[in-house]
C-alpha positions as semicolon CSV with decimal commas, in nm:
position;residue;x (nm);y (nm);z (nm)
1;M;-0,480;1,402;1,429
2;E;-0,585;1,279;1,084
3;S;-0,423;1,005;0,882
4;K;-0,100;1,114;0,718
5;N;-0,152;0,869;0,436
6;P;-0,218;1,125;0,159
7;F;-0,497;0,908;0,025
8;F;-0,678;0,902;0,358
9;N;-0,632;1,255;0,477
10;T;-0,970;1,408;0,561
11;K;-0,853;1,736;0,407
12;S;-0,818;1,560;0,072
13;Y;-1,178;1,444;0,091
14;N;-1,299;1,791;0,189
15;N;-1,100;1,958;-0,088
16;S;-1,245;1,713;-0,337
17;E;-1,579;1,892;-0,302
18;K;-1,422;2,207;-0,452
19;V;-1,273;2,008;-0,737
20;H;-1,611;1,844;-0,777
21;D;-1,761;2,184;-0,861
22;A;-1,469;2,275;-1,088
23;V;-1,507;1,970;-1,310
24;L;-1,888;1,995;-1,313
25;I;-1,963;1,641;-1,194
26;D;-2,320;1,556;-1,096
27;Y;-2,354;1,560;-0,716
28;N;-2,583;1,258;-0,738
29;Q;-2,280;1,057;-0,847
30;T;-2,121;1,017;-0,506
31;M;-1,872;0,779;-0,349
32;T;-2,007;0,445;-0,225
33;L;-1,848;0,165;-0,026
34;N;-1,932;-0,101;-0,285
35;G;-1,796;0,118;-0,562
36;T;-1,469;0,168;-0,377
37;M;-1,428;-0,204;-0,307
38;N;-1,506;-0,289;-0,671
39;K;-1,240;-0,047;-0,789
40;A;-0,993;-0,189;-0,537
41;F;-1,060;-0,532;-0,690
42;I;-0,998;-0,396;-1,040
43;M;-0,671;-0,247;-0,920
44;L;-0,573;-0,580;-0,767
45;L;-0,630;-0,753;-1,102
46;L;-0,415;-0,493;-1,279
47;L;-0,141;-0,528;-1,018
48;V;-0,142;-0,906;-1,060
49;A;-0,127;-0,863;-1,439
50;G;0,177;-0,636;-1,411
51;A;0,344;-0,869;-1,163
52;T;0,281;-1,168;-1,389
53;A;0,449;-0,989;-1,679
54;T;0,781;-0,931;-1,498
55;W;0,763;-1,269;-1,325
56;T;0,725;-1,442;-1,662
57;L;1,009;-1,243;-1,819
58;I;1,246;-1,325;-1,535
59;G;1,140;-1,689;-1,542
60;S;1,226;-1,706;-1,913
61;G;1,572;-1,566;-1,846
62;S;1,502;-1,216;-1,979
63;D;1,639;-0,905;-1,813
64;A;1,344;-0,720;-1,662
65;I;1,539;-0,466;-1,456
66;V;1,416;-0,175;-1,670
67;L;1,055;-0,277;-1,615
68;I;1,110;-0,323;-1,242
69;I;1,278;0,013;-1,186
70;G;1,050;0,189;-1,435
71;G;0,743;0,043;-1,266
72;A;0,857;0,167;-0,925
73;I;0,927;0,517;-1,057
74;V;0,604;0,553;-1,256
75;G;0,406;0,412;-0,964
76;L;0,559;0,670;-0,730
77;I;0,485;0,952;-0,975
78;A;0,122;0,839;-1,001
79;V;0,093;0,847;-0,621
80;L;0,240;1,197;-0,597
81;V;0,020;1,339;-0,875
82;A;-0,296;1,181;-0,733
83;T;-0,215;1,326;-0,391
84;F;-0,249;1,679;-0,528
85;K;-0,492;1,606;-0,812
86;P;-0,743;1,355;-0,671
87;H;-0,989;1,420;-0,957
88;L;-0,738;1,248;-1,187
89;S;-0,756;0,928;-0,979
90;P;-0,973;0,740;-1,233
91;Y;-0,672;0,753;-1,467
92;L;-0,386;0,744;-1,217
93;A;-0,511;0,462;-0,993
94;P;-0,524;0,193;-1,267
95;G;-0,187;0,312;-1,394
96;Y;-0,039;0,291;-1,047
97;A;-0,166;-0,064;-1,003
98;L;-0,027;-0,182;-1,335
99;F;0,317;-0,025;-1,299
100;E;0,348;-0,111;-0,931
101;G;0,269;-0,465;-1,036
102;L;0,578;-0,463;-1,259
103;F;0,787;-0,373;-0,955
104;I;0,616;-0,624;-0,725
105;G;0,659;-0,903;-0,980
106;G;1,031;-0,835;-0,996
107;I;1,102;-0,837;-0,625
108;S;0,870;-1,136;-0,580
109;A;1,069;-1,333;-0,838
110;F;1,391;-1,236;-0,658
111;F;1,267;-1,364;-0,322
112;E;1,112;-1,676;-0,478
113;A;1,446;-1,767;-0,638
114;M;1,613;-1,747;-0,297
115;Y;1,338;-1,915;-0,095
116;P;1,097;-2,125;-0,306
117;G;0,739;-2,098;-0,186
118;I;0,787;-1,767;-0,006
119;V;0,565;-1,566;-0,242
120;I;0,252;-1,774;-0,190
121;Q;0,313;-1,758;0,185
122;A;0,343;-1,378;0,175
123;V;0,033;-1,343;-0,045
124;G;-0,163;-1,570;0,189
125;A;-0,048;-1,382;0,499
126;T;-0,141;-1,048;0,339
127;F;-0,494;-1,152;0,247
128;V;-0,556;-1,327;0,578
129;T;-0,446;-1,011;0,759
130;F;-0,670;-0,797;0,538
131;F;-0,980;-1,009;0,597
132;I;-0,917;-1,028;0,972
133;C;-0,893;-0,649;0,982
134;L;-1,209;-0,621;0,772
135;V;-1,407;-0,844;1,009
136;L;-1,272;-0,669;1,319
137;Y;-1,365;-0,331;1,172
138;K;-1,704;-0,433;1,034
139;Y;-1,822;-0,572;1,366
140;Q;-1,665;-0,280;1,556
141;I;-1,439;-0,507;1,757
142;V;-1,168;-0,253;1,675
143;K;-1,283;0,108;1,667
144;V;-1,082;0,390;1,511
145;T;-1,074;0,655;1,780
146;E;-0,867;0,974;1,776
147;R;-0,621;0,813;2,017
148;F;-0,594;0,502;1,798
149;R;-0,540;0,716;1,489
150;S;-0,276;0,929;1,660
151;V;-0,072;0,630;1,778
152;V;-0,081;0,453;1,439
153;V;0,007;0,769;1,246
154;A;0,296;0,848;1,481
155;A;0,431;0,493;1,451
156;T;0,397;0,498;1,072
157;L;0,586;0,825;1,045
158;A;0,856;0,692;1,277
159;I;0,900;0,384;1,057
160;A;0,919;0,596;0,742
161;A;1,180;0,822;0,902
162;Y;1,383;0,525;1,022
163;Y;1,384;0,360;0,678
164;L;1,479;0,686;0,507
165;I;1,764;0,766;0,749
166;S;1,895;0,408;0,734
167;W;1,893;0,416;0,354
168;L;2,078;0,749;0,340
169;L;2,340;0,634;0,591
170;S;2,398;0,309;0,401
171;L;2,455;0,509;0,080
172;F;2,728;0,732;0,216
173;L;2,870;0,539;0,512
174;N;2,973;0,186;0,593
175;F;2,648;0,143;0,785
176;Q;2,451;-0,177;0,837
177;P;2,090;-0,102;0,946
178;V;1,969;-0,316;1,236
179;H;1,666;-0,429;1,037
180;H;1,893;-0,603;0,785
181;G;2,005;-0,961;0,840
182;S;1,819;-1,232;1,028
183;S;1,898;-1,149;1,390
184;L;1,622;-1,164;1,651
185;M;1,631;-0,784;1,664
186;S;1,580;-0,762;1,289
187;I;1,294;-1,012;1,300
188;G;1,136;-0,821;1,587
189;I;1,150;-0,497;1,385
190;S;0,983;-0,670;1,091
191;V;0,703;-0,801;1,314
192;F;0,650;-0,454;1,457
193;V;0,635;-0,296;1,110
194;I;0,384;-0,558;0,994
195;V;0,162;-0,484;1,293
196;I;0,169;-0,110;1,216
197;A;0,099;-0,175;0,846
198;A;-0,200;-0,390;0,946
199;L;-0,328;-0,119;1,180
200;N;-0,313;0,124;0,889
201;I;-0,578;-0,088;0,720
202;F;-0,822;0,019;0,992
203;L;-0,741;0,382;0,917
204;D;-0,801;0,311;0,548
205;F;-1,144;0,162;0,620
206;D;-1,235;0,452;0,848
207;Q;-1,140;0,721;0,598
208;I;-1,321;0,545;0,313
209;E;-1,630;0,526;0,533
210;R;-1,595;0,896;0,608
211;G;-1,574;0,975;0,239
212;V;-1,894;0,779;0,178
213;A;-2,071;0,950;0,469
214;N;-1,962;1,294;0,343
215;R;-2,091;1,213;-0,006
216;A;-1,753;1,263;-0,170
217;P;-1,764;1,271;-0,553
218;K;-1,759;0,946;-0,748
219;Y;-1,394;0,972;-0,856
220;M;-1,294;0,949;-0,490
221;E;-1,373;0,578;-0,512
222;W;-1,059;0,539;-0,722
223;Y;-0,871;0,763;-0,481
224;G;-0,980;0,552;-0,184
225;A;-0,905;0,225;-0,362
226;M;-0,558;0,353;-0,452
227;G;-0,481;0,438;-0,091
228;L;-0,593;0,097;0,029
229;M;-0,380;-0,071;-0,237
230;I;-0,074;0,123;-0,122
231;T;-0,118;-0,017;0,230
232;L;-0,163;-0,373;0,104
233;V;0,150;-0,349;-0,113
234;W;0,346;-0,226;0,189
235;L;0,209;-0,512;0,400
236;Y;0,297;-0,770;0,134
237;I;0,655;-0,645;0,100
238;E;0,702;-0,654;0,478
239;F;0,573;-1,011;0,489
240;L;0,825;-1,103;0,219
241;R;1,104;-0,948;0,426
242;L;0,998;-1,123;0,746
243;L;0,960;-1,464;0,580
244;S;1,299;-1,430;0,411
245;K;1,459;-1,361;0,748
246;L;1,292;-1,662;0,905
247;N;1,393;-1,885;0,612
248;S;1,755;-1,771;0,628
249;R;1,776;-1,893;0,989
250;D;1,686;-2,250;0,894
C-alpha cells in the first residue's frame, strides 16, 4: 500500500515522468534531496510571512477574517490543483505556503489570545518532532516498511474520516464530538493524532527519497516540499489543539 497523501503517492512520481516529456524539460535536471529541502525552507519562510501578516492585523485590532478564510480556501485549491497537475508545483507550492500562512496566522492569534505563550510552545514542539523524525530516519532507527506504511496510512484515513463525520454531524445535529473539550478522552485522542501525524513525516521522507532515486524531474522538488509542508502544518495545528486542552484544565 502506498501513501495516500497525494503529494507522496508513488503513482504521482511515476506519472511525472510522462509530464516531464510533455513539457520538454531536460532529463539532466532531476530531483535532489538538497533541492527539495531548500524549497521546503523557502516555503516555510513564505508561510511565516503570511502568518505574520494576519497576526499583525489582528494585533492592531483589524478584522482579518477575510484573509483567514480566503487563505484557507486558496491553500486548499492549490493543493487540489497540484495533486493533478504536479508540473505546476513551482507556482502552486509557494502560493500554497503564503496563503496557508494567512490561515495559520489567524488561528495562531486566536489561540494565543486565549492562552498566552501557546504558539511558541506549539512551534517548538513541531520542530523538535520534525528533527527527531529526521534523525531517526537518517540513521535508519525507524525504517519505512510496507507494514509500517500500511498501518500509518490506515490510521491517517481513519482520522480524516472521523473528523469529517464529526464535522458533518455537528452541522446538522446537536452533536458534541468526543475530541472537543478537555476531557482525558479528548486529550488522549489529540495525543494519538499527533503521533500519527509525526509518523507521516517518515512516509514523507521515504517518498521524497524514492523520487530522488527514480530521478524524478526537477519540479518534483516543489511537489515534495509542498507535501512535507502539509504534514508539518497538520502537526502544528494538532499541537495547538492539545496544548489548549491542557491549558484549559489548569
